[in-house]
Residue, then its C-alpha position, 0 to 999 in steps of 0.5 A: m867823470n867821463d869814460l876816457t878820464l877814467l880810462d886815463l887814470f887806470l892806465n897811468e896806474l898800471w903805468i906808474g903805480k904797477g910799472l907796467s911797460p908803455n908797450t903794455v899800457q898802449s895795449y890796454r888802451l886799444d883794447l880798453t877803448a874799444l869798449c869805451d867806444w862801444l859804451g858811447e854808441r849805445k849811450l853808456s858808461l863805464l860807471g853805469l855798465d852792468s854785467v849783462d851790458l858786458q856780456t852783450f859786449l863781449g858777445e858781439r864781439v865773438e860774433q865778429g870773428y875776434k879770436a878766442t885769445s883776443t877776447a880773453r886778453l880783452l876780458s882780462a884788461i876789462r877785469k882789471l879796469f873794473q877792479y880798479l874802478y871798485q877799489e878806488k870807489y869809482r864804482t860800488d860793484d864789479p860787473s866783471a866779477v861773473 
């Protein structure tokens, strides 16, 4: 299963299962698409990402000048995504659980 399919499943769960607003779900989509794009550029995937990769991604965002609040929101979205992937048995671990 590719990253964008996994992302869509997660976002549908947020919208339908958790009842989050479309605007909130769209914010998650924008943040998490940045992660998926970064992974694609490095030939990585959501299912193969490890905690070192995740730390590298976040570190690069900080170096690029993203505000602390934006990075915190992104990290929150990433944690929720990986909790979902773990709970739904797409992954056997959660690399965001630091």
